[in-house]
KOLLO-408372 format. One record per atom (N, C-alpha, C): residue in one letter; x, y, z; atom name; chain. Coordinates in Angstrom, 1 decimal, padded with zeros to 4 digits. Layout:
N
<residu = a	X = X	Y = Y	Z = Z	atome = CA	chaine = A>
...
//
This chain:
84
<residu = m	X = -006.0	Y = -013.5	Z = -027.6	atome = N	chaine = A>
<residu = m	X = -005.1	Y = -013.3	Z = -026.6	atome = CA	chaine = A>
<residu = m	X = -006.5	Y = -012.8	Z = -025.9	atome = C	chaine = A>
<residu = d	X = -007.7	Y = -012.5	Z = -026.1	atome = N	chaine = A>
<residu = d	X = -008.6	Y = -011.9	Z = -025.0	atome = CA	chaine = A>
<residu = d	X = -009.4	Y = -012.6	Z = -024.4	atome = C	chaine = A>
<residu = d	X = -008.8	Y = -013.7	Z = -024.3	atome = N	chaine = A>
<residu = d	X = -009.6	Y = -014.6	Z = -023.0	atome = CA	chaine = A>
<residu = d	X = -008.5	Y = -014.7	Z = -021.7	atome = C	chaine = A>
<residu = l	X = -007.8	Y = -014.0	Z = -021.9	atome = N	chaine = A>
<residu = l	X = -006.4	Y = -014.1	Z = -020.8	atome = CA	chaine = A>
<residu = l	X = -007.6	Y = -013.5	Z = -019.7	atome = C	chaine = A>
<residu = t	X = -007.4	Y = -014.1	Z = -018.4	atome = N	chaine = A>
<residu = t	X = -007.8	Y = -013.6	Z = -017.2	atome = CA	chaine = A>
<residu = t	X = -006.6	Y = -012.7	Z = -016.3	atome = C	chaine = A>
<residu = r	X = -007.0	Y = -012.3	Z = -015.1	atome = N	chaine = A>
<residu = r	X = -006.4	Y = -012.0	Z = -013.9	atome = CA	chaine = A>
<residu = r	X = -005.5	Y = -013.9	Z = -013.4	atome = C	chaine = A>
<residu = a	X = -006.2	Y = -014.8	Z = -013.2	atome = N	chaine = A>
<residu = a	X = -005.7	Y = -015.7	Z = -013.0	atome = CA	chaine = A>
<residu = a	X = -004.6	Y = -016.6	Z = -013.8	atome = C	chaine = A>
<residu = d	X = -004.6	Y = -016.3	Z = -015.1	atome = N	chaine = A>
<residu = d	X = -003.5	Y = -016.5	Z = -016.0	atome = CA	chaine = A>
<residu = d	X = -002.5	Y = -015.5	Z = -016.1	atome = C	chaine = A>
<residu = l	X = -002.7	Y = -014.1	Z = -015.7	atome = N	chaine = A>
<residu = l	X = -001.4	Y = -013.1	Z = -015.4	atome = CA	chaine = A>
<residu = l	X = -001.1	Y = -013.8	Z = -014.1	atome = C	chaine = A>
<residu = e	X = -001.3	Y = -014.1	Z = -013.5	atome = N	chaine = A>
<residu = e	X = -000.5	Y = -014.9	Z = -011.7	atome = CA	chaine = A>
<residu = e	X = 000.4	Y = -015.4	Z = -012.3	atome = C	chaine = A>
<residu = n	X = 000.1	Y = -016.7	Z = -013.3	atome = N	chaine = A>
<residu = n	X = 001.0	Y = -017.7	Z = -013.6	atome = CA	chaine = A>
<residu = n	X = 002.1	Y = -016.6	Z = -014.7	atome = C	chaine = A>
<residu = v	X = 001.7	Y = -016.0	Z = -015.8	atome = N	chaine = A>
<residu = v	X = 002.6	Y = -015.6	Z = -016.4	atome = CA	chaine = A>
<residu = v	X = 003.6	Y = -014.2	Z = -016.1	atome = C	chaine = A>
<residu = l	X = 003.4	Y = -013.7	Z = -015.8	atome = N	chaine = A>
<residu = l	X = 003.9	Y = -012.9	Z = -015.0	atome = CA	chaine = A>
<residu = l	X = 005.7	Y = -013.3	Z = -014.3	atome = C	chaine = A>
<residu = p	X = 005.2	Y = -013.9	Z = -013.4	atome = N	chaine = A>
<residu = p	X = 006.5	Y = -014.4	Z = -012.5	atome = CA	chaine = A>
<residu = p	X = 007.2	Y = -015.5	Z = -013.3	atome = C	chaine = A>
<residu = r	X = 006.8	Y = -016.4	Z = -014.4	atome = N	chaine = A>
<residu = r	X = 007.3	Y = -016.7	Z = -015.5	atome = CA	chaine = A>
<residu = r	X = 007.8	Y = -016.2	Z = -016.3	atome = C	chaine = A>
<residu = e	X = 007.4	Y = -014.7	Z = -016.7	atome = N	chaine = A>
<residu = e	X = 008.1	Y = -014.2	Z = -017.6	atome = CA	chaine = A>
<residu = e	X = 009.4	Y = -013.2	Z = -016.8	atome = C	chaine = A>
<residu = g	X = 009.4	Y = -013.3	Z = -015.7	atome = N	chaine = A>
<residu = g	X = 010.2	Y = -012.3	Z = -014.8	atome = CA	chaine = A>
<residu = g	X = 009.7	Y = -011.5	Z = -014.6	atome = C	chaine = A>
<residu = f	X = 008.7	Y = -010.8	Z = -014.2	atome = N	chaine = A>
<residu = f	X = 008.2	Y = -009.8	Z = -013.9	atome = CA	chaine = A>
<residu = f	X = 008.7	Y = -009.4	Z = -012.6	atome = C	chaine = A>
<residu = a	X = 008.9	Y = -008.3	Z = -012.1	atome = N	chaine = A>
<residu = a	X = 009.1	Y = -008.2	Z = -010.7	atome = CA	chaine = A>
<residu = a	X = 007.9	Y = -008.1	Z = -010.1	atome = C	chaine = A>
<residu = p	X = 007.8	Y = -008.6	Z = -008.7	atome = N	chaine = A>
<residu = p	X = 006.6	Y = -008.5	Z = -008.3	atome = CA	chaine = A>
<residu = p	X = 006.3	Y = -007.0	Z = -007.7	atome = C	chaine = A>
<residu = d	X = 006.9	Y = -006.0	Z = -007.3	atome = N	chaine = A>
<residu = d	X = 007.0	Y = -005.0	Z = -007.0	atome = CA	chaine = A>
<residu = d	X = 006.4	Y = -003.9	Z = -008.5	atome = C	chaine = A>
<residu = s	X = 006.7	Y = -004.5	Z = -009.4	atome = N	chaine = A>
<residu = s	X = 006.1	Y = -003.9	Z = -010.9	atome = CA	chaine = A>
<residu = s	X = 004.6	Y = -003.8	Z = -010.7	atome = C	chaine = A>
<residu = y	X = 004.0	Y = -004.7	Z = -010.4	atome = N	chaine = A>
<residu = y	X = 002.5	Y = -004.7	Z = -010.5	atome = CA	chaine = A>
<residu = y	X = 001.7	Y = -005.0	Z = -009.6	atome = C	chaine = A>
<residu = r	X = 000.1	Y = -004.9	Z = -009.7	atome = N	chaine = A>
<residu = r	X = -000.7	Y = -005.4	Z = -008.4	atome = CA	chaine = A>
<residu = r	X = -002.0	Y = -005.6	Z = -009.7	atome = C	chaine = A>
<residu = l	X = -002.7	Y = -006.9	Z = -009.4	atome = N	chaine = A>
<residu = l	X = -003.9	Y = -007.5	Z = -010.1	atome = CA	chaine = A>
<residu = l	X = -005.0	Y = -007.4	Z = -009.7	atome = C	chaine = A>
<residu = h	X = -004.9	Y = -007.2	Z = -008.2	atome = N	chaine = A>
<residu = h	X = -006.2	Y = -007.0	Z = -007.8	atome = CA	chaine = A>
<residu = h	X = -006.3	Y = -005.7	Z = -007.3	atome = C	chaine = A>
<residu = g	X = -006.2	Y = -004.4	Z = -007.7	atome = N	chaine = A>
<residu = g	X = -006.5	Y = -003.3	Z = -006.9	atome = CA	chaine = A>
<residu = g	X = -004.9	Y = -002.2	Z = -006.8	atome = C	chaine = A>
<residu = g	X = -005.2	Y = -001.0	Z = -006.3	atome = N	chaine = A>
<residu = g	X = -003.9	Y = -000.1	Z = -006.2	atome = CA	chaine = A>
<residu = g	X = -004.0	Y = 000.5	Z = -004.9	atome = C	chaine = A>
<residu = i	X = -004.6	Y = 000.1	Z = -003.9	atome = N	chaine = A>
<residu = i	X = -004.8	Y = 000.8	Z = -002.8	atome = CA	chaine = A>
<residu = i	X = -003.0	Y = 000.8	Z = -002.1	atome = C	chaine = A>
<residu = g	X = -002.4	Y = 002.0	Z = -001.9	atome = N	chaine = A>
<residu = g	X = -001.3	Y = 002.2	Z = -001.2	atome = CA	chaine = A>
<residu = g	X = -000.6	Y = 001.5	Z = -002.5	atome = C	chaine = A>
<residu = a	X = -000.3	Y = 001.1	Z = -003.5	atome = N	chaine = A>
<residu = a	X = 000.9	Y = 001.0	Z = -004.9	atome = CA	chaine = A>
<residu = a	X = 001.0	Y = 002.2	Z = -004.9	atome = C	chaine = A>
<residu = n	X = 002.3	Y = 002.2	Z = -005.0	atome = N	chaine = A>
<residu = n	X = 003.6	Y = 003.3	Z = -005.8	atome = CA	chaine = A>
<residu = n	X = 004.4	Y = 003.1	Z = -006.6	atome = C	chaine = A>
<residu = e	X = 004.4	Y = 003.7	Z = -007.8	atome = N	chaine = A>
<residu = e	X = 005.5	Y = 002.6	Z = -009.1	atome = CA	chaine = A>
<residu = e	X = 005.1	Y = 002.1	Z = -009.5	atome = C	chaine = A>
<residu = c	X = 004.0	Y = 001.2	Z = -009.8	atome = N	chaine = A>
<residu = c	X = 003.6	Y = -000.2	Z = -010.2	atome = CA	chaine = A>
<residu = c	X = 002.5	Y = 000.0	Z = -011.6	atome = C	chaine = A>
<residu = y	X = 002.3	Y = -000.8	Z = -012.0	atome = N	chaine = A>
<residu = y	X = 001.1	Y = -000.7	Z = -012.6	atome = CA	chaine = A>
<residu = y	X = 000.1	Y = -001.6	Z = -012.2	atome = C	chaine = A>
<residu = v	X = -001.4	Y = -001.1	Z = -012.0	atome = N	chaine = A>
<residu = v	X = -002.2	Y = -001.6	Z = -011.4	atome = CA	chaine = A>
<residu = v	X = -002.7	Y = -002.0	Z = -012.9	atome = C	chaine = A>
<residu = l	X = -004.1	Y = -003.1	Z = -011.8	atome = N	chaine = A>
<residu = l	X = -005.1	Y = -004.1	Z = -012.9	atome = CA	chaine = A>
<residu = l	X = -006.3	Y = -003.5	Z = -011.3	atome = C	chaine = A>
<residu = d	X = -007.4	Y = -002.9	Z = -011.9	atome = N	chaine = A>
<residu = d	X = -008.1	Y = -002.6	Z = -011.0	atome = CA	chaine = A>
<residu = d	X = -009.7	Y = -003.0	Z = -011.3	atome = C	chaine = A>
<residu = l	X = -010.4	Y = -003.5	Z = -010.7	atome = N	chaine = A>
<residu = l	X = -012.4	Y = -003.1	Z = -010.7	atome = CA	chaine = A>
<residu = l	X = -012.5	Y = -002.0	Z = -010.5	atome = C	chaine = A>
<residu = g	X = -013.1	Y = -001.2	Z = -011.2	atome = N	chaine = A>
<residu = g	X = -014.0	Y = 000.4	Z = -011.2	atome = CA	chaine = A>
<residu = g	X = -014.9	Y = 000.5	Z = -011.4	atome = C	chaine = A>
<residu = p	X = -015.9	Y = 001.6	Z = -011.4	atome = N	chaine = A>
<residu = p	X = -017.1	Y = 001.7	Z = -011.1	atome = CA	chaine = A>
<residu = p	X = -017.7	Y = 001.3	Z = -012.9	atome = C	chaine = A>
<residu = a	X = -016.5	Y = 002.0	Z = -013.6	atome = N	chaine = A>
<residu = a	X = -016.9	Y = 001.9	Z = -015.1	atome = CA	chaine = A>
<residu = a	X = -016.5	Y = 000.2	Z = -015.6	atome = C	chaine = A>
<residu = g	X = -015.8	Y = -000.4	Z = -015.3	atome = N	chaine = A>
<residu = g	X = -015.1	Y = -001.7	Z = -015.7	atome = CA	chaine = A>
<residu = g	X = -013.7	Y = -001.7	Z = -015.3	atome = C	chaine = A>
<residu = l	X = -012.9	Y = -002.6	Z = -015.5	atome = N	chaine = A>
<residu = l	X = -011.6	Y = -002.8	Z = -015.4	atome = CA	chaine = A>
<residu = l	X = -011.0	Y = -002.0	Z = -016.0	atome = C	chaine = A>
<residu = e	X = -010.2	Y = -001.3	Z = -014.8	atome = N	chaine = A>
<residu = e	X = -008.8	Y = 000.0	Z = -015.0	atome = CA	chaine = A>
<residu = e	X = -007.7	Y = -000.7	Z = -015.1	atome = C	chaine = A>
<residu = v	X = -006.8	Y = -000.4	Z = -016.1	atome = N	chaine = A>
<residu = v	X = -005.5	Y = -000.3	Z = -016.0	atome = CA	chaine = A>
<residu = v	X = -005.0	Y = 001.2	Z = -015.6	atome = C	chaine = A>
<residu = y	X = -003.9	Y = 001.0	Z = -015.0	atome = N	chaine = A>
<residu = y	X = -003.2	Y = 002.4	Z = -014.8	atome = CA	chaine = A>
<residu = y	X = -002.1	Y = 002.5	Z = -014.1	atome = C	chaine = A>
<residu = y	X = -001.1	Y = 003.1	Z = -014.4	atome = N	chaine = A>
<residu = y	X = 000.2	Y = 003.7	Z = -013.7	atome = CA	chaine = A>
<residu = y	X = -000.1	Y = 004.0	Z = -012.3	atome = C	chaine = A>
<residu = s	X = 000.4	Y = 004.0	Z = -011.2	atome = N	chaine = A>
<residu = s	X = -000.2	Y = 004.4	Z = -009.8	atome = CA	chaine = A>
<residu = s	X = 001.4	Y = 004.4	Z = -009.3	atome = C	chaine = A>
<residu = e	X = 001.2	Y = 006.1	Z = -009.5	atome = N	chaine = A>
<residu = e	X = 002.3	Y = 006.8	Z = -008.9	atome = CA	chaine = A>
<residu = e	X = 002.0	Y = 008.2	Z = -007.6	atome = C	chaine = A>
<residu = r	X = 002.3	Y = 008.0	Z = -006.9	atome = N	chaine = A>
<residu = r	X = 002.3	Y = 009.0	Z = -005.7	atome = CA	chaine = A>
<residu = r	X = 000.6	Y = 009.3	Z = -005.5	atome = C	chaine = A>
<residu = g	X = -000.3	Y = 008.3	Z = -005.3	atome = N	chaine = A>
<residu = g	X = -001.2	Y = 007.9	Z = -005.1	atome = CA	chaine = A>
<residu = g	X = -002.0	Y = 008.4	Z = -006.6	atome = C	chaine = A>
<residu = m	X = -001.5	Y = 008.3	Z = -007.7	atome = N	chaine = A>
<residu = m	X = -002.6	Y = 009.3	Z = -008.6	atome = CA	chaine = A>
<residu = m	X = -002.5	Y = 007.8	Z = -009.8	atome = C	chaine = A>
<residu = k	X = -003.2	Y = 007.4	Z = -010.7	atome = N	chaine = A>
<residu = k	X = -003.7	Y = 007.2	Z = -011.7	atome = CA	chaine = A>
<residu = k	X = -003.4	Y = 007.7	Z = -012.8	atome = C	chaine = A>
<residu = g	X = -002.4	Y = 007.2	Z = -013.4	atome = N	chaine = A>
<residu = g	X = -001.5	Y = 007.8	Z = -014.7	atome = CA	chaine = A>
<residu = g	X = -002.3	Y = 006.9	Z = -016.3	atome = C	chaine = A>
<residu = s	X = -002.3	Y = 007.4	Z = -016.9	atome = N	chaine = A>
<residu = s	X = -002.2	Y = 007.3	Z = -018.1	atome = CA	chaine = A>
<residu = s	X = -004.2	Y = 005.8	Z = -017.6	atome = C	chaine = A>
<residu = l	X = -004.2	Y = 005.8	Z = -017.2	atome = N	chaine = A>
<residu = l	X = -005.8	Y = 005.7	Z = -017.0	atome = CA	chaine = A>
<residu = l	X = -006.7	Y = 005.4	Z = -018.6	atome = C	chaine = A>
<residu = r	X = -006.8	Y = 003.5	Z = -018.2	atome = N	chaine = A>
<residu = r	X = -007.4	Y = 002.9	Z = -019.6	atome = CA	chaine = A>
<residu = r	X = -008.5	Y = 002.2	Z = -018.8	atome = C	chaine = A>
<residu = v	X = -009.8	Y = 002.0	Z = -019.1	atome = N	chaine = A>
<residu = v	X = -011.1	Y = 001.2	Z = -018.5	atome = CA	chaine = A>
<residu = v	X = -011.6	Y = 000.4	Z = -019.4	atome = C	chaine = A>
<residu = f	X = -011.5	Y = -001.0	Z = -019.5	atome = N	chaine = A>
<residu = f	X = -011.9	Y = -002.0	Z = -020.3	atome = CA	chaine = A>
<residu = f	X = -013.6	Y = -002.3	Z = -020.0	atome = C	chaine = A>
<residu = r	X = -014.0	Y = -002.9	Z = -020.9	atome = N	chaine = A>
<residu = r	X = -015.8	Y = -003.8	Z = -020.8	atome = CA	chaine = A>
<residu = r	X = -015.4	Y = -005.5	Z = -020.0	atome = C	chaine = A>
<residu = t	X = -014.1	Y = -005.8	Z = -020.8	atome = N	chaine = A>
<residu = t	X = -013.7	Y = -006.7	Z = -020.9	atome = CA	chaine = A>
<residu = t	X = -012.6	Y = -007.3	Z = -019.8	atome = C	chaine = A>
<residu = e	X = -012.7	Y = -008.5	Z = -019.0	atome = N	chaine = A>
<residu = e	X = -011.5	Y = -009.0	Z = -018.3	atome = CA	chaine = A>
<residu = e	X = -010.4	Y = -009.3	Z = -019.3	atome = C	chaine = A>
<residu = g	X = -010.5	Y = -009.6	Z = -020.3	atome = N	chaine = A>
<residu = g	X = -009.2	Y = -010.3	Z = -021.8	atome = CA	chaine = A>
<residu = g	X = -008.9	Y = -009.0	Z = -022.4	atome = C	chaine = A>
<residu = e	X = -009.7	Y = -007.6	Z = -022.5	atome = N	chaine = A>
<residu = e	X = -009.0	Y = -006.8	Z = -023.2	atome = CA	chaine = A>
<residu = e	X = -008.4	Y = -006.1	Z = -022.0	atome = C	chaine = A>
<residu = a	X = -008.6	Y = -006.1	Z = -020.9	atome = N	chaine = A>
<residu = a	X = -007.7	Y = -005.4	Z = -019.7	atome = CA	chaine = A>
<residu = a	X = -006.1	Y = -006.2	Z = -019.3	atome = C	chaine = A>
<residu = c	X = -006.5	Y = -007.3	Z = -019.2	atome = N	chaine = A>
<residu = c	X = -005.7	Y = -008.4	Z = -019.2	atome = CA	chaine = A>
<residu = c	X = -004.3	Y = -008.6	Z = -020.2	atome = C	chaine = A>
<residu = t	X = -005.4	Y = -008.7	Z = -021.5	atome = N	chaine = A>
<residu = t	X = -004.0	Y = -008.2	Z = -022.8	atome = CA	chaine = A>
<residu = t	X = -003.1	Y = -007.0	Z = -022.7	atome = C	chaine = A>
<residu = y	X = -004.0	Y = -006.1	Z = -022.2	atome = N	chaine = A>
<residu = y	X = -003.2	Y = -004.6	Z = -022.6	atome = CA	chaine = A>
<residu = y	X = -002.7	Y = -004.3	Z = -021.3	atome = C	chaine = A>
<residu = f	X = -002.8	Y = -004.9	Z = -020.6	atome = N	chaine = A>
<residu = f	X = -001.9	Y = -005.1	Z = -019.0	atome = CA	chaine = A>
<residu = f	X = -000.4	Y = -005.7	Z = -019.4	atome = C	chaine = A>
<residu = l	X = -000.8	Y = -006.8	Z = -019.7	atome = N	chaine = A>
<residu = l	X = 000.3	Y = -007.4	Z = -020.2	atome = CA	chaine = A>
<residu = l	X = 001.6	Y = -006.9	Z = -021.3	atome = C	chaine = A>
<residu = e	X = 001.1	Y = -006.0	Z = -022.0	atome = N	chaine = A>
<residu = e	X = 001.7	Y = -005.7	Z = -023.8	atome = CA	chaine = A>
<residu = e	X = 002.5	Y = -004.4	Z = -023.0	atome = C	chaine = A>
<residu = l	X = 001.4	Y = -003.7	Z = -021.8	atome = N	chaine = A>
<residu = l	X = 002.7	Y = -002.5	Z = -021.3	atome = CA	chaine = A>
<residu = l	X = 003.6	Y = -003.0	Z = -020.3	atome = C	chaine = A>
<residu = l	X = 003.6	Y = -004.1	Z = -019.4	atome = N	chaine = A>
<residu = l	X = 004.4	Y = -004.4	Z = -018.9	atome = CA	chaine = A>
<residu = l	X = 006.0	Y = -005.1	Z = -019.7	atome = C	chaine = A>
<residu = r	X = 004.9	Y = -005.7	Z = -020.7	atome = N	chaine = A>
<residu = r	X = 006.4	Y = -006.6	Z = -021.9	atome = CA	chaine = A>
<residu = r	X = 007.1	Y = -004.8	Z = -022.6	atome = C	chaine = A>
<residu = r	X = 006.4	Y = -003.9	Z = -022.8	atome = N	chaine = A>
<residu = r	X = 007.4	Y = -003.3	Z = -023.2	atome = CA	chaine = A>
<residu = r	X = 008.0	Y = -002.4	Z = -022.2	atome = C	chaine = A>
<residu = d	X = 007.7	Y = -002.4	Z = -021.3	atome = N	chaine = A>
<residu = d	X = 008.5	Y = -001.2	Z = -019.9	atome = CA	chaine = A>
<residu = d	X = 009.8	Y = -002.4	Z = -019.6	atome = C	chaine = A>
<residu = l	X = 010.9	Y = -002.2	Z = -020.1	atome = N	chaine = A>
<residu = l	X = 012.2	Y = -002.8	Z = -019.3	atome = CA	chaine = A>
<residu = l	X = 012.5	Y = -002.8	Z = -017.7	atome = C	chaine = A>
<residu = t	X = 011.8	Y = -001.6	Z = -017.2	atome = N	chaine = A>
<residu = t	X = 012.2	Y = -001.5	Z = -015.6	atome = CA	chaine = A>
<residu = t	X = 011.0	Y = -002.5	Z = -015.0	atome = C	chaine = A>
<residu = t	X = 010.1	Y = -003.2	Z = -015.7	atome = N	chaine = A>
<residu = t	X = 009.5	Y = -004.0	Z = -014.9	atome = CA	chaine = A>
<residu = t	X = 009.9	Y = -005.6	Z = -014.3	atome = C	chaine = A>
<residu = r	X = 011.3	Y = -005.6	Z = -014.9	atome = N	chaine = A>
<residu = r	X = 011.8	Y = -007.2	Z = -015.0	atome = CA	chaine = A>
<residu = r	X = 012.6	Y = -007.1	Z = -013.7	atome = C	chaine = A>
<residu = r	X = 012.5	Y = -008.2	Z = -013.3	atome = N	chaine = A>
<residu = r	X = 013.4	Y = -008.6	Z = -012.1	atome = CA	chaine = A>
<residu = r	X = 015.2	Y = -008.6	Z = -012.6	atome = C	chaine = A>
<residu = q	X = 015.6	Y = -008.3	Z = -011.3	atome = N	chaine = A>
<residu = q	X = 017.1	Y = -007.3	Z = -011.4	atome = CA	chaine = A>
<residu = q	X = 017.9	Y = -009.1	Z = -011.7	atome = C	chaine = A>
<residu = q	X = 018.6	Y = -009.5	Z = -012.5	atome = N	chaine = A>
<residu = q	X = 019.7	Y = -010.6	Z = -012.3	atome = CA	chaine = A>
<residu = q	X = 020.9	Y = -010.1	Z = -012.0	atome = C	chaine = A>
//
């Protein structure tokens, strides 16, 4: 799945039932308590945004690696699912 893109995630995440407020795919300015995929100076950043801080920051060289990791994070965190 290393060819996964942000555009793919825009389709996959709602289809899998993730709550829209549990993630951001295009930066985290103003994001609070959600997973973020952002373009940083060293590459694509994946982190958990909480109180304006970047927690558990990981940086990836390729979009595929970043998007795959991002999707895995969301799938492992049951709090990211829509309440039914």
